[in-house]
N, C-alpha and C positions, 0 to 999 in steps of 0.2 A: 419415535416421535420426530417430526420435522420441525425444528425450531423456526419460528417465523422471523424473517429478516426484514430490516428496514424501519422498525418502529422502536428501537432501543430508547428507553427513557420516556416514551410518549404514551399518552393515555388512549387506549383503543376500546371502543364499545363492542360488546358481544351480545346480540339479541337472540334469545332462544337458547335454552340450556339442556337440550337433549343430548344424544350421543355425539353429534358433530359439534355442538356448541361447547360442551365441556372439553372435548379434545382441542378445539380452537383456543379456548382459554389457557389450557396447559401449554400449548405450543407458543402462544404469544408470550407468556411468562418466561418460557425457556429461552426465547429470543431477546429478553430484556425489556419487553413492553410492559405497560401497566394496564391489565385488563379491567374494564368496568362492565360488570355483568348484569343482565336483566332478563327475566322471563315473566310473563303475565301470570304464570301458575305459581302459587306459593309453595307447592310441593317440589317443583323444579328448583326454585330458589333455595329451598331447604337442603336439597341434595348437593347443590353447589357449595353452600355454606358448610355442610358437613365435611367437605374436602378442604376446608380452610380458605375458600374463595369468598371475596367480598362482593355483595350485590349493591347496585346503585339504581335508583328509579330513573331509568332512561326515558320515561314518558314526560319528564319535566324539561322544558326548554333549556334551563340553565345547566342541566347535566349533559347536554349534547354538544353545546357550542364549542367546547375546548377539546373535542375528540379529534385525533389524527385520522381516524377512520371508524366506520361502523361495520361490523361483520355480522351478517344475517344468516340464520339457519334456513335451510331450503323450504320448509313448510310455511314460512311467514310471507304473506303477499307484500311485494314492494311497489307494485304499480296497479294491477287489476286483481280483483274487482275494485279494490281501493287499498292504498298503502297503509301499513301499520303506522300508528301515530308516531312512534319513535323514528321510523324511516322518513316520514313526511317532515319531521323536525330537522333531521339530518340534511335532507335535500334542501330545505329552506335556508339552512345555515351554511351550505356549501361543503358539508362534510362528505368525503368519498364513501360510497356504500359498496361493499364487496362481500364475498363469501369465502368459505374455507378452500374452495377449489382455486380461486384467484390467489389466495395466500400461498397455497401449495406451489403453484407454478412460479411465483416470484421467489420462492425460498428453497426449492428442491435441489437445484444445481448449486454446488459449493466449490471452493478452491481445492477440496480434496479430489475432485474429479480430474485434476491435472495429472495425478499420479496413476490414473487408471489406464490400462492397455486397451480396454473396450468400453467406450462411452455408454453409460446407462441410457435406456430408452423409455419413453412413456407412450402407451397405447390407450386411447380413450374410445369408449363405445357408447353411443347414444342411439336413439330410435324409440319407437312406440312399444314394440313387442320384441322379445328375444334378447334384450340387453344383457340380462343376468346370465342366461345360458351361454351367449356368445362370449361374454367376459370370462366365465369359468372355463369354457372350452379352450379359449386362447391360452389361458394360464396352464391348463392341463397339458396341452400340446407342448408348450415351451418347457414345462417341468420334465415331461417324458423325454424331451430332446436334450436334457441336461443343462438347460439355461436357468440361471437363478431368476426367480420371478416372485412377485407379490401382487395381491389384488386389494382393491378398496374402492371407496367412493360410495355409490348407492348400494353396494353389496359388501358385506363383511365390515371391515374397519373404515372409519372416517379417514379422509385423505391425509390429514395432519397427524393421525395416529399411526401412520405407516413408519417403517424403518428408514433411516437414511440410506441412500443408494450404495450398493457395492459394485465392484468391477463387473461390467457386462450385464447388470441386472435389468430386467424388463418389469416395469410397473404397469399393470393393466387396471384401468379405472372405468367403472360403469358410471355414467353421468346422466342424470335426468334433465328434462327441460328446465326444471327449477334451478338446477346447478349451472347449466350452460348460459342461462339467461342473464345472470347477475355477475358472473366471474369477470373481474377486470383484466385478468391475464389468462390466456388459453393458448398454450404452445405445445401441443402433443407432437410426437414424431410420426405417429400413425393415428389417423382419426377414422372411426367407423360409424356409419349410420345404417342400421339394419333395415328400417322401413318407417312409414309414417301413416298413422290413422288417427281419427279424432279422439282426443283425450285431454283432460285438464283445460278445456276450452274457456272456462270461466276465469281461470288464472291468467290466460294469455289473450283474452278478449277475442277469441275466435281462432280459426284454423291458421290464418295468416300469421298471427302472433306466435302461435305454437311452432310453426315451421321456422319462423325467424329466430326463435330461441335455439332450435336445433342447429340451424345454419351457422350460428356464431362460432361453433366449434371449428368450422372449416374456414369461414371468412376471416375471423379474428386470429385464428391459430396458425394458418398457413402451414399445415402438416407436410412432411416430405412425401407421404403417401396418403391418399384419401380412398377409403373403401366405402362405396355408396350403393345401397340397394335401390334398384331402378324399377321396381314393380309398381310404383306409384308415380304420378306425374311430378310430385315435388322432388322425388329422388332423381328423376331424369333431368329436371331443371337444374338441380344442384350439381350433378355430374357435368352437365353442359357448361355451367358457369365456371367450374374449377378447371376444366380441361381446355387446352389450346386448340384441340381438334380431336377427331375420333381416334387418332393414333397416339395420343398423349398417354403414356403408361404410368404417369404419376397418379392417375385416377383409375382405380380398379372397380369396374362395374360388376355388381353381383345380382343374381336373380334366382328365384325358384319358379321355373316354368318357361322362361324366355330363352331363346337362342341368342347369344351375344357374341357371335363369331367375328363381327366386323370392327372390333375395337383393338386398341393397342394392348390392353390387358383386361381380361374378364374371367370371372368364375361363375358358373351357373349349374343348376341341377335340373334335370328333366327325367321323369319316370324313374326316379331313384338313383340316377347316376350323376355324380359331380364331374364337371369337366373344366379344366383350366386352359384358356386360349391366350396366346401371346403372338402379336404381329401376324395374325391371320392363320395360325396353325395351332392344333391341339398339342399341348406338351405334357398333360397328365390327366388321369381320370381315376375316380374312386367309386366303387359300388357301395352306396349308402344303405341299401335295403336290409343288410344284415347288421347294421349298427344299432344295437338295442337301446342305447342311451339317447338316440336322436330319431324318434319315430315321427313320421308325418312330414308333409311338405314344408310346414313352418320351421321345423327343426332342420330340414335340409337347407333352408335359407340361412339359418344360424350357422350351419356347417360351412356354407360358402363364405360367409363373412369371416369366420374364424380361420378358414383355410387361407383366404386372401391376406389377412393380417399376418399370419405366421409365415407365409411365403415372402411377404415384403420384408420380414426380419431374417430371411435366409434359411428357413427350415425346409428340408427336402420333402417332396410329396409323399414318399413312402413312410417317412417318419411321422408325418401328419396322419396318414391313413392308419398306421398302427395305434397311434394315440387315440384316434376316434373310437376304435373298438374297445379301448379300456376306459372310456368315459362313462361314468355311472349316471350322469344327469344330475340335476339339482332338485332338492326337495321342493314339492309343490308346483313343479313345472313338468307336466307329462310324466310324472314319477310313478313307475310301476311298484306298487307296495305289496301286492299279493297276487298269487295265481292259485286259486283253490278250485279243485275239481273242474278245471277247464274254464273257469270264469276269472278274468283278469280285473283287478281293481286299480284304477289309475287316479292319482291325486294331481289335479291341475288347478289347485286353489288360487294360483297366481292369475288365472284367467278372470280378471276382474272387470273386463269390458267386452263388448260384443265382438270386436275384431279378434281378440285372443281366444275367446270361446269358439268362434267360427273355425279357427285353425285347429283347435282340439277336436271339434266334431268331424273334421275332414280327415283326421289321422287314423280313425278306427271304423270298423264295421260293426253292426249290431250293438248299439250303445244303449245302456240304461243310464240316463243322464240325470245327475243331481245338480240342480241349478237354483239360483235365487239368492237373496240377501237384500242389500240396499241398492236397488236398481238405479241405473243412470238414465238420463234423458233419452226417450225413445224406447226404453225397455229392451225387449229382444225381438222386435219386429224385423230387424235387419237379418236375423238368423234364419228366416223362413227358407231360403234356398239351401240351407245346410242341414235340414232336419230329416233328410231321407234315410239316414242311417240310425236314427233314434227309434228304438223299439218302444220306449216309454220314458217319460220325464217324471222326476220326483222333485217337487218344488218346495223350497224352504224359505224361511225368513220373511221380512217385511214385504217384499214384492211378489210373494208366491201367487197371490190371486191375480195381480196385474199380468204376470208372466203367463198364467193359465189362459187368459183371454187372448193372448197373442200366439198361441200354439196351434190354432186351427184344428186340423184333423189328427194331429199327433197325440197319441194316448198319453194321458198324464194323471197325476195324483197329487193333491195338495197335502204335503206331509208336515209342513211347518218347521219341524226340528230335524237336525242332522241325524239324530239317533233313529227316528222313525224312517227317514229316507233310506238310510243304509240297510236297516232291517227289511224294509219292503223290497228294495232292489235286490238284495241277496236272496230273499225268499222266492222271487220270481225269475231270477236269472237262470239261463240254460248254458250248457257248455258252448264255448265260442263267443259268449257275450262279454262285453266290457262294461263294468260299472265305473262310470266316469264322473268325477267331481270337476266340473268346469262352470263355475257359478254365474259368469257373465254379470256380476254385480259386486259391489264392495261388501266388506264383511262387518261393517261397524254396527249393524243392528243387533248382532248376536255374539260377535267376537271382537277383540281389540285390534286384530289385524288378520291378513290372509294366512299368515303362518299358523296362528292358533286354530283357524278354521281347518286347515289341512291336517294339522296334528290331531284334531278331534276326529276327523274322518279316518285317519290311519288307525287311531286307537279303537274306534268302533269296528273297523274291519278286522283288526287283530282279535277282538273279543267275540266275533261271531261264533256261534256253536258250529261244530263240524258238519252237522246236517245242512247248514245254510250255505256251506261252501261248495 
């Protein structure tokens, strides 16, 4: 736990009592603050009270005015489409609004660091797609290189639930736009932006607000090194804003597909090969084609981001390459869960939007595609250019029929349930086919989250009769 500094003896509101909210309450109490907790859900309040925490109705104006700060969980809107009532009251009363990431950065460094030979470092990873894989890959490389490391944020443990730093430790945080948008303190040593594509636009009032939320990690934080994906116009703009010129090696540009030889420091992948260039010459290269845990161009972009971050921390290229080969990948992200009679079953349940599904569809040939769920604006119309490798689609969930109307000439079947989709795909698959779960939709129509959806897929695959494999 990271005890929160700066609020000893003061009353601090905590709005939202999920994983991060409860961790925040504990960390505030450990730092001597007096937490005032609230969640609109009676069940969430009951869980907090079962831990001995007191809840206070923070939707009442009188309960907010004497707060030293209000700490908000990521899922609660603070501006768009409209602020939660408690946040609106806090803003009207002049109460500072923050989140657990902001508290982490104001509290992580302590006087104990004066005794360390090697100052701890913080790496933050944001972007639309690939954040979790990149975060886990950076941590894996560092661990394999013998560096003490821990991960948290939007993956694994909440930031305030992490351990206090030890000598030379690297803390790698995955941060969503919800987290970067509100944090009052953002001071990473290395900041990474993988890519940018439309997502959470209602929360940020459009693409400009979404980009602005990501940009705060770099503009507010002033990292020593900025690793920026430049495959979209926003990334190119951000890299240009941060750098003093093309030769400024404080900014490491990364790409999957572009040649970036003309910059001070760049890492890019083309045709399955990663290349590192510095000051106009190539200094290292890795063949990514045989790295089983990182299939497809989108994972090669993740590899470039992780490579750049680890190089900025002093890890040698050969050590990074060796660690790449031992990386098993993350559950629900292009995860190979079975290879039966020449048919591979891949779980990419995390592909909850069109952009991430497109990347999955480009990673394999001869795909039997399981898609559907709670579709987002526009459905899957934007996937039309990426359907050439789809042998047949098996559609599930609330948006199955809407998706069917957008598939054109691509063979498809409305299965409605995951169980029927897996059974039908397995029955029709031929050796060399890939049965791919890449839903291009949220899971909430049939599952509580994408993890449960992926777990159901994996269970159904494991239960297939031998003849179906």
